[in-house]
N, C-alpha and C positions, 0 to 999 in steps of 0.2 A: 178961687183961694183952691190951689193943693196941700191935699195936708205933707207937712214937710214930711225928707222920706229915710226912715231910718239906716246908719253907719254904713249894718253892719247883719246880717242877719241872726235873732236869738240865737243862744244855744240851746240843743239841742240833749234832753239830761234823762237815762237811762237807771229804773227805779231798782234798787237791789236784788229786790224782791226776780224779778228780772233777769238776775245775772249768775250763772253757773260759775263753778266754786273757781275751777282752770280761769276761768275770766279776771278773778277776779290775780288772784294770789299772780296771775300773770304780768297784773298792771301794780302789784304792791311793786313784782321783782325790779325792776329799774330800780337805779340808784339817784338814776336823780322828782321820778314821780314820787320814789321812799321821802323822801328831802322834802317836796313837795310837804306830803300826805302831815308830815311829822312834821311843819311851820304852819299848815295849816291851825293841828290838834292842843298846836300852843296858839293860836287868837282866837278870839272873837270872830261867829256869828258875821259874815259880808265884814268885816276888818281889810284883808287885802287885799290887793287889786295884781292883775299877772302880772305887771313890769314892779310890784315891792317885792320879791324873788331875787334872792342875790344864787345866780343858776351855774350850770359852763356850757351852759348851751343859747345860741341865738334865738329874736325871738319867734319862728315859725317851727321853733325845733319844741320850743315852750306852749305854742298852742298847740301840738299836737299832742306832747307831752298836752298838754288840758283834756282832750279830747277823750284818749284816752283813759284815764282821767272819771268824766264822766260817763265815760261809757264800761264802765267799769262799777257803775252806782258809788264813785266817792266821795268827787266833787257835786255841789253847784251854782251854774254861777250866773246874775246878774249884772245888765249893765247899764248903768250909769251915768251919765252923757257918753263924754267919752271913756267914760273907767269902765272891766267888766272885776264886777267884784267877785269875791268866791266863800264858798265855806263849803266844809267838811262835813257831812251827813255822818254826822259819830252814827246818830239812834237807829239810821229804819236804815242805814248798816248793818248797826250794829243784831239790830233783831234776825236782820240774811244769816248774822253767819259770827253769831255771838263767839266772845273771847280775841277774837279778830285780828282786830287793832288794838285792844290791850297787848300779845303773843308785834306786833312788827311795830307797834313803837316807844318795844322795852327799851331800854341804852343798848347797845352791843358789847359784849360782851369785852372785852377789853384784854386782846389778840395774846397777848405775854403769857396771859393763865393759863395753865394749862387747867383743861380737862378733872374731876377727879374723878382717881380708880375703881 
């Protein structure tokens, strides 16, 4: 009897220790990816599936965004049957880039407010 085949390959993950700062900043610069990171930051580990995010892109583009976040060491994914679960690698990323996620996860300032002189 042959073992059942996985429906897809397990995702590759890059540890944050192997990510250059510019790659991390580039991954966080995209508004869709930033939104994904912000939503994951407010969720428990392994709670969110890829399909649970309300994003203005299709499945292929969403897969690309998650691949970029994995390559930047920000997200870890695992398969649970047909679903792919996600977690923000907060502790690992903070160890590599202390304070960066805190800055990125701050709410955007009100665009109507003028900076203090």
